[in-house]
C-alpha positions in Angstrom: 133.8 114.6 113.2 130.6 113.0 114.8 127.6 112.4 112.4 124.3 114.1 112.9 122.0 111.3 114.3 119.0 113.2 112.9 120.3 112.8 109.4 121.5 109.4 109.4 119.2 106.6 110.9 119.7 104.6 107.7 123.1 103.0 106.8 123.2 105.2 103.8 122.5 108.3 105.6 118.9 108.8 104.1 115.5 108.6 105.8 113.7 106.2 103.5 111.4 103.8 105.8 111.7 106.3 108.7 108.8 108.3 110.4 108.9 112.0 110.3 107.0 113.7 113.5 106.2 117.1 113.0 107.3 119.5 115.6 104.6 122.0 117.3 104.7 125.2 115.5 105.8 123.7 112.2 104.4 126.7 110.5 102.3 124.9 107.8 98.9 123.9 108.8 99.2 121.0 105.9 101.6 119.6 108.5 100.5 120.4 111.7 100.7 117.2 114.0 101.6 115.2 110.8 103.0 111.8 111.0 104.7 110.9 107.6 106.5 107.7 106.4 109.4 108.5 104.2 108.9 106.6 101.0 112.0 107.7 99.2 115.2 109.8 100.0 118.3 110.3 98.1 120.6 113.4 97.4 118.0 114.7 94.8 114.7 114.5 96.6 112.6 113.1 99.3 108.8 111.7 99.2 106.7 110.5 101.9 103.0 109.9 102.6 101.2 111.3 106.0 99.6 108.3 107.7 97.4 110.4 110.0 95.4 112.8 107.9 92.0 111.3 106.9 90.1 113.0 104.0 86.9 114.1 105.5 84.0 111.6 104.8 85.9 109.8 102.1 86.2 106.1 102.6 87.9 103.5 100.5 84.7 102.1 99.1 83.6 105.5 98.1 86.9 106.2 96.3 87.1 102.7 94.6 83.4 103.2 93.4 84.2 106.5 91.9 87.3 104.8 90.1 85.0 102.0 88.6 86.8 99.2 90.7 84.8 96.0 90.5 83.5 94.9 93.9 84.3 98.2 95.4 81.7 97.7 98.0 83.4 94.9 99.3 86.5 96.8 100.3 87.2 97.8 104.0 85.5 100.7 104.9 88.7 102.6 106.0 89.2 106.2 105.4 91.4 107.6 102.8 94.1 109.7 103.9 95.5 113.0 102.7 99.2 111.7 101.9 100.5 115.4 101.2 99.9 118.5 99.3 101.4 117.5 96.2 99.4 115.9 93.1 96.4 115.3 95.4 94.5 113.7 92.6 97.1 110.9 92.6 96.7 107.7 94.7 99.2 105.7 96.5 98.7 102.4 98.5 101.0 101.6 101.4 100.6 97.8 102.2 102.2 94.9 104.0 105.0 93.1 101.7 102.5 90.0 101.2 101.3 91.6 98.1 103.3 92.9 95.1 102.6 94.2 91.8 106.0 93.1 90.3 107.8 96.3 89.2 105.1 98.5 90.2 105.7 97.6 94.0 108.5 99.4 95.8 109.7 98.3 98.9 109.7 101.2 101.8 110.4 99.8 105.0 110.9 96.3 106.3 107.5 94.7 105.6 106.0 97.6 104.0 105.7 98.4 100.0 104.3 101.1 98.1 102.1 100.5 95.0 100.5 102.9 92.9 98.6 101.1 90.3 94.9 100.0 89.7 95.9 96.3 90.5 96.4 96.7 94.2 93.1 98.6 94.4 91.4 95.7 92.8 93.1 93.3 95.2 91.9 95.4 98.0 88.2 95.2 96.8 88.3 91.7 95.8 90.1 90.3 98.9 91.7 88.0 96.5 95.6 88.2 96.9 95.0 91.4 98.9 97.7 92.4 101.4 97.1 91.7 105.1 97.0 95.4 106.0 96.9 98.5 103.7 96.2 102.4 103.5 95.0 104.5 100.7 96.5 107.8 100.3 95.9 110.9 97.9 98.7 113.1 97.1 102.1 113.1 98.7 104.9 115.4 100.7 107.9 116.1 98.6 111.2 117.9 99.3 113.8 119.1 96.7 117.7 118.3 97.1 118.7 119.1 100.6 115.3 120.6 101.7 114.4 117.8 104.1 118.0 117.7 105.6 117.6 121.6 106.3 114.2 121.0 107.9 115.6 118.2 110.3 118.5 120.5 111.0 116.1 123.3 112.0 114.2 121.1 114.3 111.1 120.9 112.2 110.8 117.1 112.3 111.7 114.1 114.6 112.4 110.8 113.3 111.5 107.4 114.8 111.3 103.9 113.5 108.0 102.9 111.9 105.7 100.2 113.2 102.3 98.7 111.8 100.1 100.6 113.9 101.6 104.0 113.2 101.3 103.2 109.4 98.0 101.2 108.9 96.2 101.7 112.3 92.7 103.5 112.2 93.4 105.8 115.3 94.6 108.7 113.1 94.0 111.0 116.2 96.6 109.5 118.4 99.3 108.5 115.9 101.1 111.8 116.5 101.5 111.5 120.3 102.0 107.7 119.9 105.1 108.2 117.5 106.6 110.9 120.0 106.0 108.5 122.8 108.2 105.9 120.9 111.2 108.6 121.3 110.0 108.9 125.2 108.6 112.3 124.6 105.4 113.7 126.2 103.8 116.1 123.7 102.9 118.6 126.4 106.5 119.3 127.1 107.3 120.1 123.6 107.9 123.8 122.7 106.7 125.4 119.6 109.9 127.2 119.4 112.5 125.7 117.0 116.4 126.0 117.5 119.2 123.9 118.6 120.5 122.9 122.1 
């Protein structure tokens, strides 16, 4: 029996480190045209961060100032992203793997690490030992056991390999179409009808 390629891009059959691209007509405005990096996926759950959903008017220096991080105004004036609808008061930093906070940093994809501690925020503000590229997200997208697999079978998401611009680039408006282009798909030819061929 052939394996389903949409469910097994990784050697273990899970999607950690892959990009999810929302199909048109996803039926959930929180994920319309979303590009989500899957940070963890196993038989019990999946967790990811949307990398193209800026929080209106909230920059990294603004957020770091609210959190009383020293030298917050020195941080890059990047937009803070809405990582997903779950625990939106919780922050996550995706960054290049040239920064690590020992056990607090978790590899996500080749060259990309996730850290959710104040240490990485202080490093980003001070520029001392800061990662080369990073993005701050509030909240995350979460799936229970088998839920993401079901959504993939129902053509809710497409998957592609990540790259630094998709994850860290500032052109959030075009990340969805860029992700589709990696698969050779022109967004204007996608239908909002889900189903199987």
